[in-house]
C-alpha positions, 0 to 999 in steps of 0.5 A, spaced: 921 571 073 923 565 068 929 560 070 934 562 066 939 557 065 947 558 061 952 553 060 958 557 061 966 556 062 969 560 068 973 565 063 968 567 058 968 574 057 961 572 053 959 568 059 960 575 064 957 580 059 951 575 058 950 574 065 951 582 067 945 584 062 940 579 065 942 581 071 941 588 069 934 586 067 933 583 074 935 576 074 937 574 081 939 567 079 942 563 073 943 556 074 950 556 071 952 549 068 960 549 067 962 545 061 969 546 063 968 542 070 964 537 067 966 535 060 960 531 060 956 537 061 959 539 054 957 533 050 950 535 053 950 542 051 952 541 044 946 536 044 942 539 046 943 546 043 946 544 036 952 549 038 959 548 041 961 556 044 959 559 050 954 562 053 948 558 051 942 561 055 935 558 056 929 562 059 925 557 060 924 552 055 926 557 050 933 556 048 936 563 047 942 562 044 950 566 046 951 573 048 949 576 041 943 573 041 941 575 048 943 583 046 940 582 039 933 580 044 934 585 048 935 591 043 928 588 040 925 589 046 923 582 046 928 579 052 923 582 058 917 579 056 920 573 055 924 573 062 917 575 064 912 569 061 910 574 056 912 571 050 
């Protein structure tokens, strides 16, 4: 299973929803980078993704985007192959 990294805050319902979907698809470990705890990580996220909102999710080296992007990927049947390194 690919490594999953998620830029998040502690109070974000979209982050929680994304985490629940990932767990439902078998992800046991999500590396959370809390941009509300370390402000330099917010700048890192913006530079890396070009986006200002959380969550911002990486599966392996692939930037998936946010919660809605993750859900759309799942609906298209592309999330599990990406998680399994098949995409």
